[in-house]
C-alpha positions in Angstrom: 0.0 0.0 0.0 1.1 3.5 -0.7 1.7 6.1 2.0 -1.4 8.0 0.9 -3.6 4.9 1.1 -2.3 4.1 4.6 -3.0 7.6 5.7 -6.6 7.3 4.4 -7.1 4.0 6.1 -5.8 5.4 9.3 -8.2 8.4 9.1 -11.1 6.1 8.5 -10.2 3.9 11.4 -9.8 7.0 13.7 -13.3 8.3 12.7 -14.8 4.9 13.2 -13.2 4.7 16.7 -14.6 8.2 17.6 -18.1 7.2 16.4 -17.9 3.9 18.3 -16.7 5.8 21.5 -19.6 8.2 21.2 -22.1 5.4 20.8 -20.5 3.6 23.8 -20.8 6.8 25.9 -24.5 7.1 24.9 -25.2 3.5 25.7 -23.7 3.1 29.2 -23.6 6.7 30.4 -20.7 9.0 31.2 -20.3 7.8 34.8 -19.7 4.1 33.8 -17.6 5.1 30.8 -15.4 7.3 33.1 -14.8 4.4 35.5 -13.9 2.0 32.7 -11.6 4.6 31.1 -9.8 5.0 34.5 -9.1 1.3 34.7 -7.9 1.0 31.1 -5.7 4.1 31.6 -3.9 2.4 34.4 -3.1 -0.6 32.3 -2.0 1.5 29.3 0.3 3.6 31.6 1.8 0.4 33.1 2.4 -1.0 29.6 4.1 2.2 28.6 6.3 2.1 31.7 7.3 -1.4 30.9 8.2 -0.6 27.3 10.2 2.5 28.5 12.2 0.4 31.0 12.8 -2.3 28.4 14.1 0.4 26.0 16.5 1.7 28.6 17.9 -1.7 29.5 18.4 -2.8 25.9 19.9 0.5 24.7 22.7 0.5 27.3 24.2 -2.8 26.1 26.2 -1.1 23.3 24.7 -3.4 20.6 22.2 -2.5 18.0 20.8 -6.0 17.8 21.7 -9.3 16.2 25.4 -9.5 15.3 25.9 -5.8 14.8 27.7 -3.3 17.0 27.8 0.5 17.1 30.7 2.1 15.1 31.9 5.7 15.6 33.9 7.2 12.7 35.5 10.6 12.2 37.0 12.1 9.1 38.6 15.4 8.1 39.3 16.8 4.7 41.5 19.8 3.9 41.5 22.0 0.9 39.5 20.3 -1.9 39.8 16.9 -0.4 36.9 14.5 0.2 36.2 12.0 2.9 34.7 8.6 2.2 33.7 6.4 5.1 32.0 3.0 5.2 31.2 1.0 8.3 32.2 -2.3 6.9 34.0 -4.1 4.1 33.3 -1.6 1.4 35.6 -0.2 -1.2 35.4 3.2 -2.9 37.6 3.4 -6.1 37.4 7.2 -6.7 
């Protein structure tokens, strides 16, 4: 799917979710809907906290995943010189 199609599908889903939410509020009343939203909010917050902690723990290992590692390269060119850098077994024949 193209980016434009995905944006359109996302917009349709968002509108349907808003209509469904409005229908739910009308059916159960705002008081019961507020109670349910509070409980769901706690679970969403806990899930977000767990994902944040996981991200912190995995990012401090120095690895980007799999068999890859982080590489830091610096290069300086003077005059009309150019710098070519590659983070692996690559050759530039210029």
